N, C-alpha and C positions, 0 to 999 in steps of 0.2 A: 192572682198575682204571680204565683210560681210559674204558671204557663206563660205569662207575659215575659217574665224574666228569662225563662228558657228560650223563648222566641228571640229576644234581643241578643242573648249570648250566641245562639246558634247562627243568627243572621250575620253578626259581625265576624264570627269564626268562619263562616262560609265564604265571605268576601276575601279573607286573608288566605284561606286554603286554596281557593280557586282564583288565584291572582290573574291568570291570563284571561279567563272569561269575564272576571270583574272589570279588568282594565278595558276589555273590548266593549263591554256594556257602557261603562263610564265615558269612554272615548266617543261612542256613538251618540250618547246624550249631549256631550260637550260640543261635538261638531254640529249637530242639528240646532241646538240652542244658540250657538255662536252665529250661525247663519240667520236664525230668527232675530237675534239681537241686532245684527248688522242691518238687516232689512227694516226692522222697526225703527232704528235710529235714522236711517235714510228717509223712510216714509214720514216720520214725525217732523223732521226738518223740512222736507219738501212741502208738506201740508202747511207748515208754519210760514214758509216763503210765499206760497200761493195765497194764504190768508193776508199777508202783508201787501201782496200785489192787489188783491181784491179791495183792500181798504183805500187804494188810490183811485178806484173807479167810483166816481161820485156823480150826483145829479146836480145840475146847475139850474137854479130857478130865478128867472128875471121877472120884474114887476112892471105893471102899466105905468106910464110916465106920470099919470095923475094920481097914482096910489099914495095915500097918506101914510105917515109913520104908524098910525094905529092899525091900518090895514096890513102893512108889512109885518108888524109885530104879531097880528092875528094869524097870518099865513104861517109864520115860524112856529107858533104854538100848536097849530093844527098838524103840521108836519111832525113835530117832536112827539106828538101824542100817538103816532103810529108805532106799533110794536116792532115793525121791521127796521125802524130807524135807529142807528147807533148814535149819531151825533149830527148836529146842524150848526154850520159856521156861517156867520153873516159877513159878507165882503162889501164894504162901502164903495162908492164910486171912486173916492180918492185912493183907497187901497188897490182897487182894480187897475187904476192908471199907473200906480207905482210898480205893480207886478208886471204890467205890460212893458214899462220902460226898462226894468231890470232883466226881463227874460227875452224880449224881442228887440228892443232898441238899444241894448247895452253898447254895441259897437257902432251905432249910428248917431253920434252926438249932434251932427248938423241937422238931422231930421227932428231930433228932440227939441232943438232950439226953435224950430218953426212954430211949434205950438205955444211956446212961451209959458205963461201962467194959466193958459186955458186947459180944461180937461175934456178931451174929445169923448171920454167915456162917462160923461156927466149922468146919464140915465142908465148906467150899467151896474147899479147896486144889485146884489144877488145873494141867494142862500146856496151854500155848498152842502149837499145832503149825502151822508155816507150810511150805507146799510149794513146790517149784521149778516145778511145773506144776499149776495148780488143776484141770485136767481129770482128774487122777489121784485126786481127793479121795475118791470113792466107794470105791475100792480100799483106800485107807489107813484110812478110817473102818471098813470091814468088818474089817480086820486088828486095829485097836485094840479094837473091841467084843468081839473074841474073847479078849482078854488077861485073865488072872486078876487080880482086884482093881479092875477098871474098872466103875464104877457107871453112868456115862452119858457119851455123846459128843454134843456139839452141833456142827453144821456148817451152813454156808450153801451147800447143794447147788445151789439155784437160781442164786445169784450165780456159783458156780464154773462151772456149765454155760453160763451167759450169757457169761462172759469167754472160755471156750474156743471157743464158736461165733463170737464176735465176732472173735477172733484169726484163725480160719480164713477168715472172710469178708474181713478186711483183707488177708490173704496172697494170696487169689485176685484181689482187685481190684488189688493192687499189681503182681502179675506181669502181669496183662492190660494195665494202663496202660503199664508199661515196655516191653512187647513192641510195643504199638501205636505208641508214640513212636519206637522204633527203626525200625520198618517205614516210618513216615512220613518219618523222617530219611533213610533209604536212598533212598526214592523221590524226594525233593526234591533231594538232592545228585546223584543220577543225572541228573535233568532239568537241573540247573544246569550240571554238567560237560559233559553231552551237547551243550548249546548252544555251549559253548566249543570242543568237539572238532569240531563240524560246520563251524566256520569254517576249521579246519585239515585237513579231510578230503582235500583235494587234495595237501597236503604229505605226509600219511601214505601216500597212494597212490603218490606218486613214490618215497618211501623204500622201500616194499615192492617196487616194480618194479626198483629198482637193487640189490636183494638184502638189505635190512635184515631182521634176524630179528624175530620177534614181541616178544621180550624187549626188544630195542633200541628198538622203537617204543613199547612200553608203559612203559618205565622212567621217562621224563620225566613221564608222566601219573600214575604211582604216586607219584613224589616230590611232584608237585603236590597229589595227594590227601592225602598224609601231612602236608604243610605246612599245607594248609587245615584239616585235622582238628585239628592241634595248636593253631592260632590260634583256630579255632572252639570248642575246648574251654577254652582259657585265659581267653578273654574272659568267658564266663558264670561261671567259677569265681571270678574276681576280684570280679565284681558280686555273686555270691551270698554270698561271705564277708563283704563289707561290709554287705550287707543283713541277713544272719543275725545278726551281732553287734549291729547297731543295733536290730533288731526285738526281740531277746531282752532287751537292756538297757532298751528302752522299756517292754515288758510287765512286767518285774520291778520297774521303778521306779514305774509307774502302777497296777499291779494287785497290790500286795503282799498284799492280802487273800486272793488265790488262790494264793499262793506254795506252800502245802502240796500243792495239786493240780497246779499247773503246774510240774512238775519238768523243766526243759529239758536236753537232751543238750548237752555242751560242744562248742564250735566245733571243737576238735581231734578229737574222736571222730567228728563228722559228716564232716569233710573228709578224715579218714584213709581213709575208704571212697570218698567222692565224687570226690576228685582222680584216683586210678587208674581209677575207673569211667568218668568223663567223658573222660579222655584215651584210654582204651582204645576206648570207643565212637566218639569223634571220629575217631581214626586209622583204626579199622576201617571206619567209614562212608565216609571219604574214599577209602581204598584200594578198597573194594568198588564205590563209585559210579564211580570212574575206570576200574577194570578192566571193569566192565559196559558203560560207555559206549564205550570204545575197541575192544571186541571186534568189533563189527559192521563196523568200518572196516578190519579186518585182512585181510579177504577181498577181494583186488583181482583 
């Protein structure tokens, strides 16, 4: 306990005494984690918007004209049983005609009057099938086409393929950027801490010559790295939270026309992941940088 207490006191004391190097290290962590936070926020919202766009890519299932209600119900149950399916909506012929009138014939009243009370889409009842993963669309379409009573299946295969490829690309880019930022952070924190340790290399040598263990020498620097990591992670998190809330509020207020497409992730959801992520990386970088820097001075 006395060794631990000594390490804590010396670590905090070192940060205060070496203000310039400590600020440089904290600033390095802050800058890197701020960029990481900005990128994560953009990536999360972008993925959320892509997911919302994917949810509009559905499969339309039409039935044989002689299909009975029991057959139609059976087709729906078999489709729902597929693990790839998120939901199945039934659209009656009457509802299909109403949609067509409101979406296509809204400004053509005289053409609507031609049909009177007749429903030209009398045999157009259908199921709208939405998937959890649009990349599985071709498999589900093949399954549905093989069901008895199914006349036709419409699907946006090109859109599904495009969304799937785009998601894979975003995933690769995200991992690459995050790994790059972490590597840059480790290198910069190592350099910043190393400058501070070089000033105290004689002190470390004396401690080793009089019998100090490696852990005893390392402990203050580990504490120093942890403290700098926590501070370096807390500062960008506070800035990012304020910025995120203000930017989202500004976009929602000034670009209301795009509200259907710009569906933002809530602040709570973003920072539920971002807080432990930044804290873990900040502390990890601080400890790793300090440990790597002091290692070469332990051989006296």
